[in-house]
N, CA, C and O atoms as CSV, one atom per row, in Angstrom:
chain,resi,resn,atom,element,x,y,z
A,1,MET,N,N,0.775,-8.665,8.183
A,1,MET,CA,C,0.576,-7.383,7.519
A,1,MET,C,C,1.041,-6.291,8.465
A,1,MET,O,O,0.588,-6.201,9.606
A,2,LEU,N,N,1.945,-5.471,7.978
A,2,LEU,CA,C,2.519,-4.413,8.800
A,2,LEU,C,C,1.687,-3.138,8.688
A,2,LEU,O,O,1.425,-2.652,7.588
A,3,SER,N,N,1.279,-2.608,9.827
A,3,SER,CA,C,0.625,-1.299,9.865
A,3,SER,C,C,1.696,-0.265,10.148
A,3,SER,O,O,2.444,-0.380,11.120
A,4,VAL,N,N,1.768,0.749,9.293
A,4,VAL,CA,C,2.770,1.789,9.505
A,4,VAL,C,C,2.081,3.069,9.961
A,4,VAL,O,O,0.897,3.294,9.708
A,5,ASN,N,N,2.868,3.901,10.644
A,5,ASN,CA,C,2.351,5.151,11.177
A,5,ASN,C,C,3.438,6.212,11.076
A,5,ASN,O,O,4.472,6.000,10.442
A,6,ASN,N,N,3.195,7.345,11.704
A,6,ASN,CA,C,4.155,8.449,11.609
A,6,ASN,C,C,5.534,8.070,12.128
A,6,ASN,O,O,6.541,8.554,11.611
A,7,SER,N,N,5.595,7.220,13.133
A,7,SER,CA,C,6.893,6.901,13.743
A,7,SER,C,C,7.731,5.919,12.927
A,7,SER,O,O,8.959,5.941,13.024
A,8,ASN,N,N,7.096,5.054,12.120
A,8,ASN,CA,C,7.891,4.073,11.387
A,8,ASN,C,C,7.738,4.142,9.868
A,8,ASN,O,O,8.298,3.306,9.158
A,9,PHE,N,N,6.998,5.116,9.360
A,9,PHE,CA,C,6.773,5.198,7.911
A,9,PHE,C,C,8.079,5.374,7.137
A,9,PHE,O,O,8.307,4.705,6.129
A,10,GLU,N,N,8.923,6.269,7.613
A,10,GLU,CA,C,10.182,6.526,6.908
A,10,GLU,C,C,11.042,5.270,6.852
A,10,GLU,O,O,11.547,4.920,5.784
A,11,SER,N,N,11.218,4.591,7.970
A,11,SER,CA,C,12.088,3.412,7.999
A,11,SER,C,C,11.489,2.234,7.242
A,11,SER,O,O,12.217,1.490,6.584
A,12,GLU,N,N,10.180,2.055,7.325
A,12,GLU,CA,C,9.549,0.890,6.699
A,12,GLU,C,C,9.218,1.089,5.222
A,12,GLU,O,O,9.203,0.125,4.458
A,13,VAL,N,N,8.956,2.317,4.817
A,13,VAL,CA,C,8.509,2.570,3.441
A,13,VAL,C,C,9.540,3.363,2.648
A,13,VAL,O,O,10.041,2.888,1.629
A,14,GLU,N,N,9.855,4.559,3.106
A,14,GLU,CA,C,10.710,5.452,2.319
A,14,GLU,C,C,12.139,4.958,2.205
A,14,GLU,O,O,12.795,5.230,1.199
A,15,ASN,N,N,12.645,4.239,3.203
A,15,ASN,CA,C,14.034,3.757,3.156
A,15,ASN,C,C,14.167,2.323,2.646
A,15,ASN,O,O,15.278,1.797,2.579
A,16,PHE,N,N,13.059,1.685,2.286
A,16,PHE,CA,C,13.088,0.301,1.816
A,16,PHE,C,C,13.635,0.239,0.399
A,16,PHE,O,O,13.204,0.991,-0.475
A,17,LYS,N,N,14.582,-0.656,0.177
A,17,LYS,CA,C,15.145,-0.857,-1.162
A,17,LYS,C,C,14.328,-1.937,-1.855
A,17,LYS,O,O,14.504,-3.130,-1.609
A,18,GLY,N,N,13.448,-1.500,-2.711
A,18,GLY,CA,C,12.533,-2.399,-3.403
A,18,GLY,C,C,11.184,-1.725,-3.538
A,18,GLY,O,O,11.083,-0.499,-3.477
A,19,LEU,N,N,10.148,-2.528,-3.721
A,19,LEU,CA,C,8.796,-2.015,-3.940
A,19,LEU,C,C,7.967,-2.178,-2.671
A,19,LEU,O,O,7.901,-3.263,-2.093
A,20,VAL,N,N,7.335,-1.085,-2.248
A,20,VAL,CA,C,6.412,-1.135,-1.120
A,20,VAL,C,C,5.014,-0.827,-1.661
A,20,VAL,O,O,4.799,0.188,-2.325
A,21,VAL,N,N,4.084,-1.711,-1.369
A,21,VAL,CA,C,2.690,-1.519,-1.762
A,21,VAL,C,C,1.960,-1.052,-0.511
A,21,VAL,O,O,1.847,-1.786,0.471
A,22,VAL,N,N,1.464,0.189,-0.563
A,22,VAL,CA,C,0.872,0.825,0.613
A,22,VAL,C,C,-0.640,0.951,0.426
A,22,VAL,O,O,-1.109,1.568,-0.530
A,23,ASP,N,N,-1.390,0.362,1.345
A,23,ASP,CA,C,-2.842,0.441,1.340
A,23,ASP,C,C,-3.266,1.546,2.302
A,23,ASP,O,O,-3.131,1.405,3.517
A,24,PHE,N,N,-3.782,2.653,1.751
A,24,PHE,CA,C,-4.342,3.728,2.558
A,24,PHE,C,C,-5.825,3.413,2.755
A,24,PHE,O,O,-6.576,3.307,1.785
A,25,TRP,N,N,-6.243,3.264,4.012
A,25,TRP,CA,C,-7.585,2.789,4.315
A,25,TRP,C,C,-8.098,3.413,5.605
A,25,TRP,O,O,-7.378,4.142,6.288
A,26,ALA,N,N,-9.361,3.115,5.929
A,26,ALA,CA,C,-9.956,3.499,7.214
A,26,ALA,C,C,-10.975,2.422,7.593
A,26,ALA,O,O,-11.579,1.802,6.718
A,27,PRO,N,N,-11.164,2.201,8.891
A,27,PRO,CA,C,-12.057,1.130,9.347
A,27,PRO,C,C,-13.521,1.311,8.920
A,27,PRO,O,O,-14.235,0.322,8.756
A,28,TRP,N,N,-13.969,2.530,8.741
A,28,TRP,CA,C,-15.364,2.798,8.392
A,28,TRP,C,C,-15.651,2.662,6.898
A,28,TRP,O,O,-16.807,2.735,6.483
A,29,CYS,N,N,-14.617,2.467,6.094
A,29,CYS,CA,C,-14.727,2.463,4.631
A,29,CYS,C,C,-15.095,1.068,4.117
A,29,CYS,O,O,-14.301,0.134,4.231
A,30,GLY,N,N,-16.291,0.930,3.555
A,30,GLY,CA,C,-16.757,-0.349,3.022
A,30,GLY,C,C,-15.841,-0.933,1.956
A,30,GLY,O,O,-15.434,-2.088,2.076
A,31,PRO,N,N,-15.501,-0.167,0.910
A,31,PRO,CA,C,-14.594,-0.700,-0.106
A,31,PRO,C,C,-13.220,-1.087,0.463
A,31,PRO,O,O,-12.581,-2.018,-0.027
A,32,CYS,N,N,-12.774,-0.370,1.497
A,32,CYS,CA,C,-11.505,-0.718,2.148
A,32,CYS,C,C,-11.602,-2.100,2.784
A,32,CYS,O,O,-10.679,-2.907,2.677
A,33,ARG,N,N,-12.714,-2.366,3.439
A,33,ARG,CA,C,-12.907,-3.674,4.069
A,33,ARG,C,C,-13.000,-4.777,3.013
A,33,ARG,O,O,-12.551,-5.899,3.248
A,34,MET,N,N,-13.575,-4.467,1.860
A,34,MET,CA,C,-13.635,-5.445,0.763
A,34,MET,C,C,-12.239,-5.719,0.215
A,34,MET,O,O,-11.922,-6.856,-0.136
A,35,LEU,N,N,-11.412,-4.691,0.141
A,35,LEU,CA,C,-10.067,-4.829,-0.404
A,35,LEU,C,C,-9.126,-5.543,0.564
A,35,LEU,O,O,-8.154,-6.160,0.128
A,36,GLY,N,N,-9.391,-5.472,1.849
A,36,GLY,CA,C,-8.509,-6.054,2.859
A,36,GLY,C,C,-8.077,-7.480,2.568
A,36,GLY,O,O,-6.877,-7.750,2.539
A,37,PRO,N,N,-9.018,-8.416,2.349
A,37,PRO,CA,C,-8.619,-9.797,2.071
A,37,PRO,C,C,-7.811,-9.950,0.775
A,37,PRO,O,O,-6.918,-10.793,0.698
A,38,VAL,N,N,-8.122,-9.142,-0.231
A,38,VAL,CA,C,-7.368,-9.176,-1.490
A,38,VAL,C,C,-5.933,-8.730,-1.238
A,38,VAL,O,O,-4.988,-9.330,-1.749
A,39,PHE,N,N,-5.779,-7.678,-0.450
A,39,PHE,CA,C,-4.449,-7.156,-0.139
A,39,PHE,C,C,-3.637,-8.201,0.636
A,39,PHE,O,O,-2.440,-8.368,0.399
A,40,GLU,N,N,-4.297,-8.898,1.561
A,40,GLU,CA,C,-3.614,-9.958,2.312
A,40,GLU,C,C,-3.214,-11.117,1.405
A,40,GLU,O,O,-2.135,-11.685,1.572
A,41,GLU,N,N,-4.067,-11.475,0.450
A,41,GLU,CA,C,-3.729,-12.524,-0.514
A,41,GLU,C,C,-2.500,-12.132,-1.321
A,41,GLU,O,O,-1.603,-12.947,-1.538
A,42,LEU,N,N,-2.465,-10.884,-1.763
A,42,LEU,CA,C,-1.305,-10.403,-2.527
A,42,LEU,C,C,-0.037,-10.500,-1.689
A,42,LEU,O,O,1.003,-10.941,-2.178
A,43,ALA,N,N,-0.120,-10.091,-0.439
A,43,ALA,CA,C,1.042,-10.163,0.451
A,43,ALA,C,C,1.511,-11.610,0.580
A,43,ALA,O,O,2.713,-11.877,0.568
A,44,ASN,N,N,0.575,-12.537,0.703
A,44,ASN,CA,C,0.936,-13.951,0.782
A,44,ASN,C,C,1.535,-14.456,-0.522
A,44,ASN,O,O,2.492,-15.231,-0.509
A,45,ASP,N,N,0.976,-14.019,-1.650
A,45,ASP,CA,C,1.479,-14.448,-2.961
A,45,ASP,C,C,2.941,-14.057,-3.163
A,45,ASP,O,O,3.695,-14.780,-3.814
A,46,PHE,N,N,3.342,-12.918,-2.606
A,46,PHE,CA,C,4.700,-12.407,-2.803
A,46,PHE,C,C,5.573,-12.557,-1.555
A,46,PHE,O,O,6.636,-11.940,-1.473
A,47,SER,N,N,5.148,-13.351,-0.600
A,47,SER,CA,C,5.862,-13.450,0.681
A,47,SER,C,C,7.278,-14.004,0.545
A,47,SER,O,O,8.108,-13.780,1.426
A,48,ASP,N,N,7.566,-14.715,-0.528
A,48,ASP,CA,C,8.912,-15.268,-0.732
A,48,ASP,C,C,9.877,-14.268,-1.365
A,48,ASP,O,O,11.068,-14.552,-1.490
A,49,ASN,N,N,9.375,-13.103,-1.764
A,49,ASN,CA,C,10.192,-12.117,-2.472
A,49,ASN,C,C,10.625,-11.014,-1.510
A,49,ASN,O,O,9.792,-10.264,-1.000
A,50,SER,N,N,11.925,-10.918,-1.267
A,50,SER,CA,C,12.443,-9.910,-0.326
A,50,SER,C,C,12.480,-8.502,-0.915
A,50,SER,O,O,12.807,-7.550,-0.207
A,51,LYS,N,N,12.154,-8.357,-2.189
A,51,LYS,CA,C,12.185,-7.051,-2.847
A,51,LYS,C,C,10.831,-6.346,-2.839
A,51,LYS,O,O,10.663,-5.304,-3.473
A,52,ILE,N,N,9.865,-6.921,-2.116
A,52,ILE,CA,C,8.538,-6.304,-2.049
A,52,ILE,C,C,8.002,-6.408,-0.625
A,52,ILE,O,O,8.243,-7.387,0.083
A,53,LYS,N,N,7.272,-5.375,-0.229
A,53,LYS,CA,C,6.694,-5.304,1.115
A,53,LYS,C,C,5.290,-4.721,0.983
A,53,LYS,O,O,5.053,-3.834,0.163
A,54,PHE,N,N,4.367,-5.222,1.793
A,54,PHE,CA,C,2.993,-4.744,1.819
A,54,PHE,C,C,2.717,-4.132,3.185
A,54,PHE,O,O,2.952,-4.767,4.213
A,55,VAL,N,N,2.216,-2.898,3.195
A,55,VAL,CA,C,1.916,-2.213,4.455
A,55,VAL,C,C,0.569,-1.508,4.353
A,55,VAL,O,O,0.076,-1.232,3.260
A,56,LYS,N,N,-0.017,-1.223,5.518
A,56,LYS,CA,C,-1.289,-0.513,5.589
A,56,LYS,C,C,-1.111,0.771,6.392
A,56,LYS,O,O,-0.375,0.805,7.378
A,57,VAL,N,N,-1.798,1.827,5.952
A,57,VAL,CA,C,-1.812,3.100,6.676
A,57,VAL,C,C,-3.266,3.463,6.948
A,57,VAL,O,O,-4.042,3.686,6.019
A,58,ASN,N,N,-3.627,3.520,8.221
A,58,ASN,CA,C,-4.949,3.957,8.623
A,58,ASN,C,C,-4.965,5.488,8.514
A,58,ASN,O,O,-4.290,6.181,9.274
A,59,THR,N,N,-5.744,5.998,7.561
A,59,THR,CA,C,-5.730,7.445,7.299
A,59,THR,C,C,-6.352,8.247,8.437
A,59,THR,O,O,-6.016,9.419,8.611
A,60,ASP,N,N,-7.251,7.646,9.215
A,60,ASP,CA,C,-7.835,8.352,10.365
A,60,ASP,C,C,-6.785,8.580,11.450
A,60,ASP,O,O,-6.762,9.632,12.089
A,61,GLU,N,N,-5.918,7.592,11.652
A,61,GLU,CA,C,-4.902,7.676,12.697
A,61,GLU,C,C,-3.620,8.365,12.238
A,61,GLU,O,O,-2.805,8.769,13.067
A,62,ASN,N,N,-3.436,8.501,10.926
A,62,ASN,CA,C,-2.199,9.071,10.372
A,62,ASN,C,C,-2.507,10.099,9.280
A,62,ASN,O,O,-2.111,9.917,8.129
A,63,PRO,N,N,-3.208,11.172,9.634
A,63,PRO,CA,C,-3.581,12.161,8.613
A,63,PRO,C,C,-2.378,12.857,7.978
A,63,PRO,O,O,-2.466,13.318,6.840
A,64,GLU,N,N,-1.262,12.939,8.693
A,64,GLU,CA,C,-0.080,13.592,8.116
A,64,GLU,C,C,0.448,12.810,6.916
A,64,GLU,O,O,0.830,13.402,5.907
A,65,ILE,N,N,0.470,11.486,7.022
A,65,ILE,CA,C,0.940,10.659,5.907
A,65,ILE,C,C,-0.047,10.757,4.746
A,65,ILE,O,O,0.358,10.876,3.590
A,66,ALA,N,N,-1.341,10.707,5.059
A,66,ALA,CA,C,-2.356,10.820,4.013
A,66,ALA,C,C,-2.244,12.154,3.282
A,66,ALA,O,O,-2.390,12.211,2.061
A,67,THR,N,N,-1.987,13.216,4.023
A,67,THR,CA,C,-1.827,14.535,3.401
A,67,THR,C,C,-0.567,14.581,2.542
A,67,THR,O,O,-0.591,15.105,1.428
A,68,LYS,N,N,0.522,14.039,3.054
A,68,LYS,CA,C,1.790,14.032,2.314
A,68,LYS,C,C,1.632,13.346,0.955
A,68,LYS,O,O,2.244,13.766,-0.027
A,69,PHE,N,N,0.811,12.293,0.897
A,69,PHE,CA,C,0.633,11.541,-0.341
A,69,PHE,C,C,-0.635,11.936,-1.088
A,69,PHE,O,O,-1.060,11.235,-2.006
A,70,ALA,N,N,-1.240,13.056,-0.700
A,70,ALA,CA,C,-2.404,13.622,-1.384
A,70,ALA,C,C,-3.529,12.605,-1.540
A,70,ALA,O,O,-4.116,12.481,-2.615
A,71,ILE,N,N,-3.826,11.881,-0.466
A,71,ILE,CA,C,-4.904,10.907,-0.501
A,71,ILE,C,C,-6.232,11.653,-0.459
A,71,ILE,O,O,-6.535,12.334,0.521
A,72,ARG,N,N,-7.017,11.525,-1.514
A,72,ARG,CA,C,-8.298,12.214,-1.619
A,72,ARG,C,C,-9.471,11.256,-1.482
A,72,ARG,O,O,-10.583,11.677,-1.162
A,73,GLY,N,N,-9.232,9.977,-1.718
A,73,GLY,CA,C,-10.268,8.959,-1.606
A,73,GLY,C,C,-9.627,7.657,-1.177
A,73,GLY,O,O,-8.463,7.392,-1.480
A,74,ILE,N,N,-10.398,6.846,-0.468
A,74,ILE,CA,C,-9.870,5.558,-0.037
A,74,ILE,C,C,-10.846,4.460,-0.454
A,74,ILE,O,O,-12.050,4.701,-0.533
A,75,PRO,N,N,-10.346,3.278,-0.715
A,75,PRO,CA,C,-8.944,2.893,-0.582
A,75,PRO,C,C,-8.095,3.443,-1.727
A,75,PRO,O,O,-8.545,3.542,-2.869
A,76,THR,N,N,-6.876,3.792,-1.396
A,76,THR,CA,C,-5.868,4.154,-2.388
A,76,THR,C,C,-4.660,3.270,-2.144
A,76,THR,O,O,-4.175,3.153,-1.018
A,77,ILE,N,N,-4.183,2.651,-3.208
A,77,ILE,CA,C,-2.977,1.839,-3.136
A,77,ILE,C,C,-1.866,2.604,-3.829
A,77,ILE,O,O,-1.977,2.944,-5.007
A,78,LYS,N,N,-0.801,2.873,-3.100
A,78,LYS,CA,C,0.380,3.547,-3.663
A,78,LYS,C,C,1.489,2.517,-3.827
A,78,LYS,O,O,1.668,1.640,-2.982
A,79,PHE,N,N,2.217,2.633,-4.906
A,79,PHE,CA,C,3.354,1.766,-5.183
A,79,PHE,C,C,4.602,2.632,-5.087
A,79,PHE,O,O,4.799,3.540,-5.895
A,80,ILE,N,N,5.441,2.350,-4.101
A,80,ILE,CA,C,6.624,3.166,-3.826
A,80,ILE,C,C,7.855,2.294,-4.013
A,80,ILE,O,O,8.045,1.299,-3.313
A,81,LYS,N,N,8.681,2.686,-4.966
A,81,LYS,CA,C,9.886,1.915,-5.279
A,81,LYS,C,C,11.110,2.735,-4.907
A,81,LYS,O,O,11.295,3.855,-5.381
A,82,ASP,N,N,11.941,2.156,-4.048
A,82,ASP,CA,C,13.159,2.822,-3.595
A,82,ASP,C,C,12.880,4.237,-3.098
A,82,ASP,O,O,13.651,5.160,-3.359
A,83,GLY,N,N,11.768,4.398,-2.378
A,83,GLY,CA,C,11.428,5.676,-1.770
A,83,GLY,C,C,10.682,6.656,-2.654
A,83,GLY,O,O,10.356,7.757,-2.209
A,84,LYS,N,N,10.398,6.276,-3.918
A,84,LYS,CA,C,9.708,7.178,-4.839
A,84,LYS,C,C,8.417,6.542,-5.334
A,84,LYS,O,O,8.392,5.367,-5.702
A,85,GLU,N,N,7.345,7.328,-5.341
A,85,GLU,CA,C,6.071,6.815,-5.833
A,85,GLU,C,C,6.159,6.566,-7.335
A,85,GLU,O,O,6.581,7.439,-8.093
A,86,VAL,N,N,5.754,5.361,-7.760
A,86,VAL,CA,C,5.807,5.006,-9.181
A,86,VAL,C,C,4.431,4.758,-9.774
A,86,VAL,O,O,4.273,4.784,-10.995
A,87,ALA,N,N,3.423,4.517,-8.924
A,87,ALA,CA,C,2.065,4.272,-9.423
A,87,ALA,C,C,1.084,4.354,-8.262
A,87,ALA,O,O,1.465,4.344,-7.092
A,88,GLN,N,N,-0.198,4.438,-8.627
A,88,GLN,CA,C,-1.253,4.394,-7.621
A,88,GLN,C,C,-2.511,3.838,-8.254
A,88,GLN,O,O,-2.676,3.871,-9.474
A,89,HIS,N,N,-3.394,3.328,-7.417
A,89,HIS,CA,C,-4.719,2.908,-7.860
A,89,HIS,C,C,-5.711,3.330,-6.791
A,89,HIS,O,O,-5.546,3.001,-5.616
A,90,VAL,N,N,-6.747,4.063,-7.203
A,90,VAL,CA,C,-7.762,4.532,-6.266
A,90,VAL,C,C,-9.017,3.682,-6.437
A,90,VAL,O,O,-9.484,3.462,-7.554
A,91,GLY,N,N,-9.551,3.211,-5.320
A,91,GLY,CA,C,-10.748,2.388,-5.344
A,91,GLY,C,C,-10.401,0.905,-5.327
A,91,GLY,O,O,-9.298,0.500,-5.693
A,92,ALA,N,N,-11.364,0.112,-4.897
A,92,ALA,CA,C,-11.165,-1.337,-4.868
A,92,ALA,C,C,-11.200,-1.886,-6.296
A,92,ALA,O,O,-11.957,-1.413,-7.144
A,93,ALA,N,N,-10.372,-2.882,-6.533
A,93,ALA,CA,C,-10.300,-3.504,-7.860
A,93,ALA,C,C,-10.008,-4.990,-7.687
A,93,ALA,O,O,-9.621,-5.425,-6.602
A,94,PRO,N,N,-10.190,-5.767,-8.746
A,94,PRO,CA,C,-9.843,-7.188,-8.664
A,94,PRO,C,C,-8.342,-7.377,-8.422
A,94,PRO,O,O,-7.528,-6.522,-8.770
A,95,LYS,N,N,-8.008,-8.494,-7.830
A,95,LYS,CA,C,-6.626,-8.830,-7.493
A,95,LYS,C,C,-5.685,-8.704,-8.699
A,95,LYS,O,O,-4.544,-8.267,-8.553
A,96,GLU,N,N,-6.159,-9.083,-9.872
A,96,GLU,CA,C,-5.312,-9.067,-11.068
A,96,GLU,C,C,-4.822,-7.663,-11.414
A,96,GLU,O,O,-3.713,-7.498,-11.922
A,97,VAL,N,N,-5.648,-6.651,-11.139
A,97,VAL,CA,C,-5.246,-5.268,-11.424
A,97,VAL,C,C,-3.990,-4.921,-10.616
A,97,VAL,O,O,-3.044,-4.335,-11.142
A,98,TYR,N,N,-3.997,-5.289,-9.339
A,98,TYR,CA,C,-2.855,-4.998,-8.476
A,98,TYR,C,C,-1.654,-5.855,-8.848
A,98,TYR,O,O,-0.518,-5.382,-8.810
A,99,LYS,N,N,-1.897,-7.120,-9.210
A,99,LYS,CA,C,-0.786,-7.990,-9.612
A,99,LYS,C,C,-0.083,-7.434,-10.842
A,99,LYS,O,O,1.144,-7.478,-10.928
A,100,ASP,N,N,-0.854,-6.909,-11.796
A,100,ASP,CA,C,-0.262,-6.311,-13.004
A,100,ASP,C,C,0.597,-5.108,-12.646
A,100,ASP,O,O,1.700,-4.960,-13.172
A,101,LEU,N,N,0.108,-4.247,-11.759
A,101,LEU,CA,C,0.878,-3.072,-11.352
A,101,LEU,C,C,2.153,-3.495,-10.599
A,101,LEU,O,O,3.219,-2.909,-10.790
A,102,ILE,N,N,2.027,-4.499,-9.761
A,102,ILE,CA,C,3.196,-5.001,-9.029
A,102,ILE,C,C,4.220,-5.550,-10.017
A,102,ILE,O,O,5.402,-5.217,-9.935
A,103,SER,N,N,3.777,-6.379,-10.940
A,103,SER,CA,C,4.700,-6.969,-11.921
A,103,SER,C,C,5.414,-5.905,-12.742
A,103,SER,O,O,6.594,-6.037,-13.067
A,104,GLU,N,N,4.686,-4.860,-13.067
A,104,GLU,CA,C,5.226,-3.761,-13.875
A,104,GLU,C,C,6.374,-3.043,-13.145
A,104,GLU,O,O,7.318,-2.584,-13.787
A,105,HIS,N,N,6.300,-2.944,-11.833
A,105,HIS,CA,C,7.255,-2.144,-11.079
A,105,HIS,C,C,8.213,-2.951,-10.204
A,105,HIS,O,O,9.060,-2.370,-9.526
A,106,LEU,N,N,8.093,-4.261,-10.208
A,106,LEU,CA,C,8.904,-5.076,-9.317
A,106,LEU,C,C,10.319,-5.301,-9.842
A,106,LEU,O,O,11.226,-5.587,-9.060
A,107,ASN,N,N,10.516,-5.180,-11.119
A,107,ASN,CA,C,11.844,-5.449,-11.718
A,107,ASN,C,C,12.915,-4.512,-11.225
A,107,ASN,O,O,14.069,-4.621,-11.640
């Protein structure tokens, strides 16, 4: 699982050709910790697909990125395709919710 920050966000997320699923989280956030294993499972489920990438952004350590994406609550999952945000989900949810959003935007 790749952690992105101010120095590599542009190269890893904004310049990626395909879908990037970004988990905005913080270590103190209970729902974020609950979502962590689900997010890792999703990354493993799609590990054979070069058109999708899963990354995490610690909002405490990267407030500029959180502000840029108007993160008001965590966990927030942003779906960024070819550098443009196409969807988001705020709050922890079952794995199937994220799989549906991924399937919708992966084509």
